[in-house]
Backbone bond lengths (Angstrom), bond angles and torsions (degrees), N, CA, C in turn:
res aa  C-N    CA-C-N  psi(-1)  N-CA   C-N-CA  omega(-1)  CA-C   N-CA-C  phi
1 M - - - 1.465 - - 1.516 108.72 -
2 G 1.298 116.79 155.93 1.456 118.61 -179.54 1.497 109.82 -163.41
3 R 1.329 115.12 173.73 1.442 120.40 175.34 1.508 108.45 -144.01
4 R 1.311 116.57 153.30 1.448 120.79 -174.37 1.520 110.09 -119.15
5 L 1.286 114.08 144.97 1.452 121.22 175.84 1.513 107.30 -125.80
6 L 1.335 117.06 123.74 1.461 121.22 -178.73 1.511 109.25 -115.10
7 A 1.339 115.78 129.29 1.466 120.54 178.69 1.505 108.54 -142.52
8 V 1.300 117.03 158.79 1.457 122.06 176.07 1.508 108.59 -122.66
9 L 1.329 115.84 128.02 1.455 121.90 -178.99 1.520 109.53 -110.91
10 G 1.307 117.72 139.85 1.468 122.10 176.45 1.506 110.51 -97.23
11 A 1.338 117.65 124.90 1.468 121.69 176.80 1.526 107.02 -88.27
12 W 1.313 117.16 74.99 1.454 122.64 -170.28 1.532 112.22 -65.17
13 A 1.312 117.47 -38.02 1.460 119.48 -177.10 1.518 111.27 -62.86
14 V 1.313 117.59 -40.44 1.455 121.50 179.24 1.517 110.59 -64.58
15 G 1.327 116.05 -46.88 1.446 120.05 -179.18 1.516 112.21 -64.19
16 W 1.308 117.81 -40.46 1.463 121.68 179.31 1.521 110.90 -65.03
17 G 1.348 116.22 -34.43 1.462 118.99 177.04 1.516 110.90 -64.25
18 V 1.348 117.07 -38.95 1.456 120.05 177.33 1.521 110.61 -64.34
19 L 1.340 116.54 -43.18 1.449 121.29 -179.30 1.515 111.94 -61.30
20 Q 1.328 117.17 -37.39 1.446 121.58 -177.61 1.531 112.87 -85.43
21 G 1.327 117.73 -0.63 1.453 120.73 178.29 1.510 111.93 77.24
22 S 1.338 117.42 32.14 1.457 121.49 -179.86 1.521 110.36 -62.94
23 A 1.343 116.33 148.14 1.465 121.26 179.19 1.513 111.41 -69.31
24 T 1.332 116.76 -22.57 1.456 121.21 179.96 1.519 109.50 -100.54
25 A 1.313 116.97 116.85 1.457 121.57 -179.15 1.522 110.08 -106.07
26 A 1.321 114.90 163.02 1.454 119.26 176.80 1.519 110.32 -71.07
27 I 1.322 115.23 155.77 1.463 121.32 176.88 1.521 107.60 -95.35
28 M 1.327 117.10 102.06 1.445 119.73 -179.67 1.533 109.99 -63.88
29 G 1.313 115.00 132.57 1.456 120.02 -177.73 1.511 113.57 91.77
30 A 1.349 116.96 -3.42 1.462 119.86 177.57 1.524 109.51 -66.83
31 G 1.313 117.39 141.53 1.454 119.85 -179.89 1.512 112.73 -166.91
32 F 1.327 115.63 163.11 1.464 120.71 176.35 1.512 109.44 -147.88
33 E 1.317 114.85 159.92 1.460 122.87 172.85 1.516 107.75 -130.19
34 L 1.317 115.97 136.00 1.460 121.13 179.13 1.518 109.27 -125.67
35 K 1.323 116.58 123.49 1.452 122.68 171.19 1.530 107.81 -111.61
36 L 1.325 116.18 141.13 1.455 121.33 -176.85 1.519 109.36 -136.65
37 G 1.339 117.02 131.62 1.456 120.66 -178.31 1.518 111.45 -165.30
38 P 1.329 117.43 -174.51 1.456 121.55 -173.77 1.521 115.34 -86.74
39 S 1.359 118.82 7.86 1.462 120.35 -176.28 1.517 110.07 -157.96
40 D 1.345 117.27 126.03 1.465 119.70 175.85 1.522 110.72 -68.87
41 R 1.315 116.59 -33.00 1.474 120.94 177.69 1.524 110.28 -62.59
42 L 1.322 117.03 -41.00 1.452 121.35 178.85 1.527 110.82 -66.89
43 L 1.320 117.56 -45.26 1.463 120.67 -179.68 1.529 110.76 -60.14
44 A 1.324 116.27 -42.01 1.460 120.56 -178.68 1.529 111.85 -67.65
45 A 1.329 117.60 -24.84 1.462 121.50 -176.93 1.522 113.22 -86.15
46 I 1.333 117.51 -15.29 1.464 120.30 -176.96 1.532 110.29 -60.03
47 G 1.314 115.05 129.98 1.457 120.32 -179.77 1.515 114.30 86.53
48 T 1.343 117.23 1.06 1.456 120.92 178.64 1.523 109.88 -110.03
49 A 1.337 115.81 173.09 1.462 120.63 179.52 1.522 112.06 -66.98
50 M 1.338 117.22 -17.50 1.461 121.54 -177.71 1.524 112.96 -90.42
51 E 1.335 117.80 -3.03 1.466 119.77 -172.11 1.528 112.61 -56.46
52 H 1.325 117.75 -49.55 1.457 120.21 -175.13 1.524 111.63 -63.56
53 S 1.329 117.02 -46.66 1.467 119.84 -177.31 1.528 110.93 -66.03
54 V 1.335 117.26 -39.56 1.464 119.79 177.99 1.526 110.39 -65.40
55 W 1.322 116.28 -41.33 1.464 121.08 178.23 1.530 110.63 -58.61
56 M 1.330 116.91 -44.53 1.468 120.97 179.96 1.526 110.70 -65.59
57 Q 1.324 117.43 -44.19 1.459 120.77 -179.32 1.527 111.81 -62.58
58 E 1.317 116.18 -44.60 1.466 119.70 -179.15 1.532 111.00 -67.91
59 S 1.334 117.24 -36.38 1.462 121.43 -179.11 1.517 112.39 -66.04
60 C 1.331 116.08 -28.64 1.465 120.71 -177.21 1.525 112.68 -99.33
61 D 1.298 117.69 10.34 1.458 122.01 178.77 1.530 109.92 -64.70
62 N 1.324 116.20 164.23 1.456 121.73 177.14 1.528 110.02 -49.51
63 P 1.346 118.97 127.54 1.467 120.88 -177.22 1.531 113.73 -55.81
64 H 1.322 116.80 -36.44 1.464 119.73 -179.95 1.535 110.55 -70.62
65 N 1.333 117.39 -33.29 1.462 120.10 174.38 1.523 111.02 -64.46
66 R 1.336 115.58 -35.95 1.460 119.34 -179.68 1.532 111.03 -69.04
67 V 1.327 117.86 -33.59 1.462 120.78 174.91 1.519 109.83 -60.84
68 R 1.325 116.38 -45.12 1.467 120.31 179.44 1.522 111.05 -68.15
69 A 1.358 116.64 -35.05 1.466 119.89 178.88 1.528 110.99 -66.21
70 N 1.335 117.06 -40.10 1.457 120.67 177.97 1.523 111.86 -68.31
71 N 1.316 116.76 -20.06 1.462 121.14 176.36 1.528 111.94 -82.40
72 K 1.316 116.97 -21.22 1.471 121.96 -179.19 1.531 108.60 -126.66
73 P 1.324 117.09 69.18 1.458 120.22 -173.38 1.527 112.75 -64.75
74 A 1.332 114.32 155.95 1.459 121.30 176.48 1.523 108.97 -97.26
75 L 1.328 115.75 144.89 1.456 122.49 175.49 1.525 108.03 -121.59
76 M 1.323 116.28 134.47 1.459 121.16 174.41 1.527 107.73 -118.85
77 L 1.324 116.15 108.46 1.459 122.87 -178.96 1.525 108.69 -103.66
78 T 1.326 116.41 124.87 1.462 122.04 -178.98 1.522 110.02 -119.41
79 N 1.312 116.53 135.08 1.457 121.77 175.76 1.531 107.74 -84.89
80 T 1.322 116.91 106.76 1.462 121.85 -176.96 1.532 111.71 -100.94
81 S 1.320 117.61 16.65 1.465 121.05 -178.31 1.524 111.17 -60.14
82 T 1.319 114.74 143.19 1.459 119.69 176.81 1.529 111.16 -93.00
83 G 1.334 116.68 -8.62 1.462 121.07 179.78 1.508 111.82 -107.51
84 V 1.328 116.30 -132.19 1.466 120.65 -174.28 1.525 112.76 -115.83
85 G 1.304 117.98 7.41 1.455 120.35 -176.72 1.521 113.06 -66.50
86 K 1.335 116.27 128.86 1.455 121.61 175.72 1.532 109.33 -99.82
87 I 1.336 116.56 140.25 1.454 119.76 175.54 1.524 108.73 -74.08
88 Q 1.318 115.47 121.92 1.457 121.32 -178.56 1.527 111.80 -95.22
89 S 1.339 116.58 -37.29 1.457 119.01 -178.72 1.523 110.89 -155.77
90 F 1.319 114.49 158.71 1.460 123.77 177.56 1.524 107.53 -130.14
91 T 1.326 116.55 131.51 1.465 120.70 -179.32 1.518 109.63 -128.18
92 M 1.321 116.29 134.35 1.463 121.91 177.06 1.525 109.22 -129.09
93 T 1.345 116.28 134.82 1.454 122.08 179.84 1.516 110.37 -120.82
94 I 1.323 116.61 126.47 1.464 122.56 176.90 1.528 108.35 -77.44
95 N 1.343 116.29 126.91 1.468 121.10 -179.42 1.510 114.14 -114.62
96 S 1.328 118.47 -16.29 1.460 120.91 -174.06 1.520 111.27 -65.67
97 S 1.328 115.46 143.11 1.466 119.15 -176.82 1.524 111.87 -145.51
98 P 1.330 119.24 58.72 1.462 119.78 176.64 1.519 110.97 -63.83
99 G 1.307 115.79 145.00 1.462 120.13 179.95 1.513 113.54 84.21
100 G 1.343 117.87 -0.63 1.456 120.32 176.99 1.506 114.81 87.27
101 S 1.334 118.41 -3.12 1.464 120.39 179.24 1.521 109.61 -73.97
102 D 1.322 117.42 144.56 1.457 121.15 -178.02 1.526 112.07 -65.70
103 V 1.329 116.67 -48.70 1.463 120.67 179.98 1.532 108.20 -134.67
104 P 1.350 117.35 80.98 1.462 119.07 -176.75 1.515 113.50 -75.20
105 Y 1.332 116.58 -21.54 1.456 120.62 -177.98 1.527 109.87 -122.50
106 I 1.335 115.12 148.17 1.458 120.85 -178.78 1.529 109.51 -139.04
107 F 1.325 115.81 165.72 1.461 120.78 173.77 1.521 109.79 -85.99
108 G 1.353 115.79 137.50 1.455 120.66 -179.41 1.512 112.34 -116.53
109 T 1.317 115.58 -167.56 1.467 122.08 -177.48 1.524 111.64 -122.50
110 G 1.335 116.34 26.53 1.457 119.85 -176.79 1.510 110.80 95.41
111 D 1.320 115.98 160.10 1.455 120.47 -175.77 1.520 113.57 -99.87
112 S 1.327 116.74 -9.94 1.460 120.64 178.03 1.516 108.94 -161.04
113 A 1.334 115.34 169.48 1.467 119.75 179.11 1.525 111.54 -63.53
114 M 1.318 117.89 -22.79 1.457 121.92 -179.95 1.528 111.95 -70.59
115 D 1.320 117.17 -17.25 1.464 119.89 -179.72 1.530 112.30 -73.03
116 V 1.323 117.89 -22.56 1.464 124.05 174.88 1.537 111.54 55.55
117 Y 1.311 116.13 55.46 1.464 120.96 175.64 1.519 109.95 -89.29
118 T 1.339 115.10 139.97 1.458 121.43 171.88 1.518 106.49 -108.94
119 G 1.307 116.28 106.54 1.458 119.18 -171.50 1.515 109.15 68.57
120 Y 1.338 115.83 -119.52 1.464 120.29 -176.82 1.523 113.15 -111.38
121 V 1.330 117.36 15.25 1.461 119.95 178.26 1.522 110.11 -137.54
122 K 1.327 114.39 154.39 1.456 121.30 172.80 1.525 106.81 -110.90
123 K 1.307 117.60 116.81 1.456 121.68 -176.01 1.520 110.75 -73.11
124 S 1.335 115.31 147.76 1.454 121.73 -178.38 1.520 111.19 -109.33
125 L 1.323 115.43 149.20 1.460 121.18 177.69 1.523 112.13 -75.47
126 Y 1.339 117.63 -9.29 1.459 120.68 -174.70 1.525 113.03 -90.37
127 S 1.337 118.01 4.35 1.459 120.72 177.39 1.532 110.15 -69.50
128 T 1.341 116.43 155.57 1.453 121.49 177.50 1.526 110.33 -67.33
129 D 1.313 116.40 136.64 1.466 120.45 176.67 1.534 109.94 -60.12
130 G 1.325 116.19 139.17 1.453 120.99 176.84 1.511 114.50 102.59
131 V 1.323 117.62 -26.89 1.459 120.94 177.26 1.524 108.37 -99.39
132 S 1.328 117.22 144.51 1.455 119.50 -176.49 1.520 111.80 -139.97
133 I 1.328 115.48 155.28 1.466 122.99 171.94 1.518 107.01 -89.57
134 T 1.324 116.91 121.33 1.464 120.54 -176.62 1.517 113.60 -98.03
135 G 1.325 117.96 -14.39 1.460 119.00 179.78 1.515 111.55 177.46
136 S 1.339 115.48 166.84 1.462 121.98 176.45 1.522 108.55 -150.25
137 S 1.319 115.39 146.15 1.471 120.45 -179.09 1.517 108.96 -152.15
138 I 1.333 116.19 162.05 1.458 120.45 177.70 1.521 109.67 -129.04
139 S 1.320 116.11 161.89 1.455 122.31 179.33 1.526 110.03 -73.46
140 A 1.321 116.27 172.15 1.467 121.14 -177.83 1.521 112.03 -60.13
141 D 1.341 117.29 -35.45 1.466 119.35 179.36 1.527 112.54 -88.96
142 K 1.325 116.86 2.80 1.467 124.61 175.08 1.527 114.09 66.72
143 S 1.341 117.17 15.90 1.460 119.93 -179.71 1.526 112.82 -97.34
144 T 1.334 118.37 -9.84 1.457 121.71 -179.52 1.523 109.91 -121.79
145 L 1.326 115.61 125.79 1.463 122.65 -179.89 1.519 109.40 -110.83
146 T 1.324 116.63 135.50 1.463 122.09 174.59 1.522 109.02 -124.69
147 V 1.332 115.79 129.77 1.458 122.92 179.02 1.523 107.67 -119.23
148 T 1.323 117.26 133.15 1.468 121.58 -179.00 1.528 110.50 -111.48
149 F 1.354 115.33 154.34 1.458 121.11 -172.83 1.527 111.18 -134.90
150 A 1.326 114.87 162.67 1.464 122.63 172.05 1.520 108.46 -128.42
151 D 1.341 115.58 138.58 1.470 122.38 176.90 1.520 113.12 58.49
152 F 1.335 116.24 37.05 1.461 120.95 178.98 1.532 108.32 -88.51
153 S 1.306 115.41 75.06 1.466 123.53 -174.53 1.531 111.26 -82.69
154 P 1.344 116.96 164.37 1.466 120.54 176.61 1.528 111.81 -53.92
155 G 1.337 115.03 139.10 1.457 121.09 179.29 1.517 113.80 91.91
156 R 1.331 117.00 -15.10 1.468 119.89 -179.83 1.531 110.96 -92.04
157 R 1.338 114.48 159.64 1.454 119.63 179.26 1.525 109.97 -135.95
158 V 1.323 115.45 153.58 1.461 122.07 176.38 1.527 108.18 -130.30
159 L 1.332 116.32 133.58 1.459 121.73 175.53 1.518 109.09 -116.86
160 F 1.325 116.01 139.95 1.463 121.57 176.58 1.520 109.15 -159.06
161 N 1.317 115.42 159.48 1.461 121.85 176.76 1.518 109.92 -105.78
162 V 1.336 115.56 149.93 1.461 121.27 172.42 1.521 108.28 -119.92
163 D 1.317 115.97 155.15 1.459 121.89 -179.33 1.523 108.95 -109.16
164 L 1.335 116.46 131.78 1.455 122.09 -178.41 1.519 109.74 -112.70
165 D 1.327 116.86 128.43 1.462 122.08 -178.08 1.518 110.33 -126.46
166 P 1.346 116.84 152.92 1.465 119.19 171.93 1.528 109.42 -78.15
167 E 1.321 116.36 147.04 1.452 119.13 177.03 1.526 110.82 -69.66
168 S 1.337 116.36 -34.13 1.461 121.39 -179.52 1.521 110.27 -89.72
169 P 1.330 118.46 128.33 1.471 120.40 179.54 1.527 113.47 -66.79
170 S 1.332 117.26 -14.40 1.469 120.35 -179.14 1.526 112.36 -88.72
171 A 1.343 117.26 -6.48 1.464 121.14 -178.32 1.530 111.07 -82.59
172 W 1.336 115.74 168.11 1.468 121.41 175.42 1.518 108.34 -54.92
173 P 1.348 119.06 124.90 1.470 121.38 -169.72 1.518 115.96 -75.13
174 F 1.351 118.02 -13.46 1.467 120.55 -176.23 1.532 110.66 -123.62
175 P 1.333 118.17 67.96 1.463 120.14 -177.71 1.522 112.25 -63.49
176 D 1.321 115.66 144.74 1.457 123.46 -177.00 1.535 110.34 -78.89
177 F 1.348 116.48 137.88 1.466 120.06 -177.93 1.527 112.37 -62.40
178 R 1.332 117.54 -24.59 1.460 119.33 179.59 1.517 111.85 -69.75
179 N 1.333 116.83 -31.96 1.461 120.83 174.15 1.522 111.23 -76.31
180 V 1.338 115.66 -44.41 1.462 121.07 -173.02 1.528 112.35 -74.39
181 L 1.321 117.07 -48.00 1.465 121.06 -172.27 1.525 113.76 -99.51
182 H 1.328 117.88 -19.58 1.466 120.50 -178.88 1.528 112.78 -115.42
183 G 1.324 117.76 3.07 1.454 120.94 173.57 1.509 115.74 71.29
184 A 1.344 119.08 16.89 1.459 120.91 179.53 1.529 110.14 -62.92
185 P 1.332 117.86 139.80 1.471 119.99 180.00 1.527 111.42 -65.66
186 L 1.319 115.63 151.89 1.458 121.27 -178.72 1.523 112.39 -80.41
187 Q 1.336 116.89 -22.20 1.457 121.10 179.04 1.518 109.53 -128.19
188 A 1.337 115.72 155.84 1.458 121.14 177.09 1.518 109.16 -60.18
189 G 1.314 116.74 131.07 1.451 120.89 -179.00 1.515 114.02 80.51
190 G 1.342 117.09 2.04 1.460 121.19 -179.55 1.521 111.94 -74.58
191 T 1.320 115.35 170.14 1.459 121.08 -178.42 1.523 110.27 -88.96
192 P 1.332 117.90 125.90 1.475 119.90 176.02 1.520 110.81 -64.54
193 T 1.320 116.06 156.37 1.458 121.96 176.85 1.527 109.16 -116.02
194 D 1.320 116.44 176.25 1.459 120.11 -174.77 1.524 111.43 -70.20
195 P 1.348 117.64 134.23 1.468 120.76 174.35 1.524 110.53 -68.60
196 A 1.317 114.89 170.45 1.463 121.03 179.16 1.526 111.10 -73.85
197 D 1.330 115.16 151.81 1.462 122.26 172.99 1.524 109.11 -97.61
198 V 1.333 116.82 148.04 1.457 121.07 173.58 1.525 109.29 -128.48
199 L 1.317 115.76 148.88 1.464 122.98 176.32 1.523 108.08 -137.86
200 V 1.321 116.36 128.39 1.462 121.73 179.07 1.530 107.66 -118.27
201 R 1.315 115.60 125.49 1.466 121.33 179.97 1.521 109.10 -103.81
202 L 1.334 116.18 125.54 1.459 122.37 178.71 1.525 109.39 -118.20
203 V 1.324 115.89 144.24 1.459 121.67 -177.68 1.520 109.75 -129.72
204 D 1.330 115.95 135.11 1.460 122.01 170.24 1.524 106.52 -93.77
205 E 1.318 117.63 106.01 1.463 121.26 -172.30 1.527 113.23 -68.58
206 T 1.333 118.04 -16.88 1.465 119.94 179.77 1.523 112.29 -83.97
207 T 1.329 117.36 -27.14 1.468 121.21 -177.59 1.521 113.34 -119.05
208 D 1.347 117.00 -10.29 1.464 123.10 -174.53 1.528 112.51 66.51
209 N 1.328 118.03 13.40 1.458 120.24 173.90 1.530 109.48 -68.16
210 V 1.322 115.31 148.80 1.464 120.79 -174.29 1.521 109.86 -132.91
211 S 1.330 116.52 140.48 1.461 122.57 169.73 1.527 108.06 -124.86
212 Q 1.318 116.17 133.69 1.462 122.19 174.30 1.524 107.46 -118.37
213 L 1.317 115.92 104.65 1.456 122.53 -176.17 1.524 109.76 -97.81
214 T 1.323 116.26 131.91 1.454 120.62 -176.68 1.524 111.28 -120.53
215 A 1.320 115.71 155.87 1.456 121.61 177.30 1.520 108.69 -160.92
216 M 1.312 115.71 163.90 1.461 122.32 172.36 1.518 107.64 -116.04
217 L 1.320 117.32 138.16 1.460 120.52 178.81 1.523 110.27 -65.63
218 E 1.321 115.35 161.50 1.460 120.89 -178.93 1.523 111.35 -60.04
219 Q 1.313 115.60 141.23 1.463 122.16 174.95 1.526 109.32 -84.34
220 I 1.318 117.85 120.83 1.465 122.71 172.92 1.523 107.01 -99.01
221 T 1.307 116.82 120.01 1.461 121.07 -171.63 1.528 114.06 -96.83
222 D 1.330 117.27 -13.99 1.470 120.47 -178.75 1.521 110.97 -110.11
223 M 1.312 116.46 147.41 1.459 120.62 175.89 1.537 109.24 -62.15
224 P 1.328 118.69 129.64 1.468 119.98 177.77 1.526 111.25 -57.67
225 L 1.328 116.03 146.47 1.467 120.43 -177.02 1.517 111.78 -59.63
226 Y 1.331 116.86 -46.30 1.470 122.07 176.39 1.522 107.88 -127.99
227 S 1.327 116.63 117.82 1.458 120.51 -179.71 1.521 109.38 -158.84
228 N 1.334 114.42 157.30 1.463 121.03 179.25 1.528 110.48 54.11
229 A 1.324 118.30 -126.31 1.469 120.87 -176.72 1.526 112.69 -81.07
230 N 1.320 118.41 -3.80 1.459 122.27 179.19 1.523 108.62 -87.40
231 V 1.329 116.67 86.71 1.461 122.82 -174.71 1.528 109.98 -85.43
232 R 1.316 116.67 136.15 1.459 120.54 -178.97 1.527 111.04 -71.22
233 P 1.330 118.68 154.55 1.464 121.34 174.01 1.523 110.67 -65.99
234 Y 1.314 116.37 153.57 1.467 120.89 -178.06 1.519 112.39 -62.13
235 Q 1.345 117.19 -33.13 1.461 119.62 -175.04 1.525 113.12 -82.15
236 V 1.330 117.56 1.89 1.466 122.25 -177.95 1.527 109.47 -109.12
237 M 1.340 115.80 140.31 1.461 119.33 176.14 1.528 110.15 -75.97
238 N 1.311 116.24 147.24 1.458 121.56 -178.80 1.534 110.30 -85.02
239 P 1.326 118.07 131.39 1.475 118.79 175.08 1.527 109.38 -67.99
240 M 1.310 117.14 114.86 1.464 121.71 179.73 1.523 108.21 -94.47
241 E 1.313 117.07 109.54 1.452 120.64 -175.47 1.525 110.85 -106.30
242 V 1.311 115.10 126.97 1.463 122.27 178.27 1.524 108.13 -121.58
243 T 1.311 117.73 130.51 1.456 121.07 176.81 1.521 109.26 -112.86
244 E 1.314 114.85 159.85 1.463 119.77 -174.62 1.513 110.50 -144.28
245 V 1.323 116.29 140.89 1.455 121.78 172.79 1.521 108.17 -138.89
246 A 1.335 116.85 138.54 1.459 121.51 -179.78 1.521 108.91 -134.07
247 V 1.322 116.85 134.54 1.465 122.28 -177.76 1.518 108.72 -135.30
248 S 1.336 116.29 142.11 1.462 119.53 177.20 1.517 110.47 -148.86
249 E 1.336 114.99 152.18 1.457 121.50 171.80 1.526 107.27 -80.75
250 I 1.330 116.37 125.20 1.455 120.88 -178.55 1.523 108.93 -104.86
251 P 1.326 119.10 120.01 1.466 120.21 177.95 1.524 110.83 -57.15
252 E 1.336 116.71 130.62 1.458 122.54 -178.78 1.526 110.49 -112.34
253 P 1.327 118.32 157.84 1.459 120.80 173.42 1.519 110.96 -60.66
254 A 1.336 116.64 159.28 1.454 121.09 -176.59 1.520 111.59 -56.97
255 A 1.314 117.68 -37.16 1.460 120.06 -178.54 1.521 111.01 -63.59
256 A 1.313 115.83 -38.99 1.464 118.78 -179.92 1.512 110.73 -69.58
257 I 1.342 116.58 -36.71 1.459 119.70 178.89 1.521 110.12 -63.75
258 L 1.331 116.89 -39.07 1.456 119.93 178.87 1.515 111.87 -63.55
259 L 1.321 116.71 -24.38 1.460 120.49 176.20 1.522 111.64 -82.25
260 G 1.331 115.39 -3.62 1.458 118.80 177.50 1.500 114.08 78.95
261 L 1.313 117.21 31.95 1.455 120.30 -178.21 1.520 109.95 -108.39
262 A 1.344 115.04 121.36 1.456 119.99 171.28 1.509 104.91 -124.96
263 V 1.291 117.48 107.18 1.458 121.02 -167.97 1.512 110.49 -94.26
264 A 1.314 115.01 134.01 1.460 120.56 176.22 1.514 108.25 -115.23
265 G 1.320 116.93 129.25 1.446 120.61 177.82 1.516 110.11 -96.70
266 T 1.310 115.21 135.33 1.461 120.01 -176.27 1.510 110.58 -124.50
267 V 1.298 117.15 130.59 1.444 121.66 175.46 1.517 108.81 -125.75
268 A 1.317 116.74 127.13 1.456 120.39 176.26 1.507 108.40 -116.80
269 R 1.308 116.29 134.48 1.459 120.63 -178.36 1.516 109.33 -131.22
270 R 1.316 115.44 133.33 1.453 120.71 177.21 1.509 108.38 -110.39
271 R 1.333 115.03 127.38 1.447 120.31 -177.45 1.520 109.35 -116.76
272 R 1.328 115.81 146.41 1.464 121.11 175.47 1.523 107.93 -112.96
């Protein structure tokens, strides 16, 4: 079962640059797709003959392993550009603030040496050959993560995990990505908070044109059935939730460009 959320985002900065005669123009046809869930293996299997079996295997995994997996979600970023734009960087900002704290959650570097994090990401074996993660960094308040890439050409994908930590050492140490990145309330009937923002920067290396595509992750309004310290029973399957957002630069008629409009279409999909 699933539900879809459709929104349209305006890339105003790109359009205004065109209107003002900026030397840097948008890359028409630039685009990306982001899938986010509790398993890189599951994300890589979506759309393949193995999807159902992988989904069943992951759903029946040890409940405590699933708690840790939801704390270190996998991201699958795909370059869906129709032109030549390469993805140069990916940025995600945590916005959720349950309890009134400004930045209750931050990006971490894994909880032990067994997590095998390089900087602030754990690289996945399911990435396309030829594209690589060249670095990762976070902002001073640790709420914004930036990941950089090399040779991230159209049609290629990169998978990696991020680690989510509470800002307060007295809080539950393994916060669920649905609360942190999708704003799901911590208690039944609670108030949802703002989902995370993402920004993907693409560069056309032949012209130096740049597109910066932005989106907000899907808003989850209900408390997840099993999350944080609420561990599911062993005899119950785990709800495996995958969300999706896709953004692209849509070529507009000359009149629309003169108005400074560069429209990005965003689709977010939540799968169970």
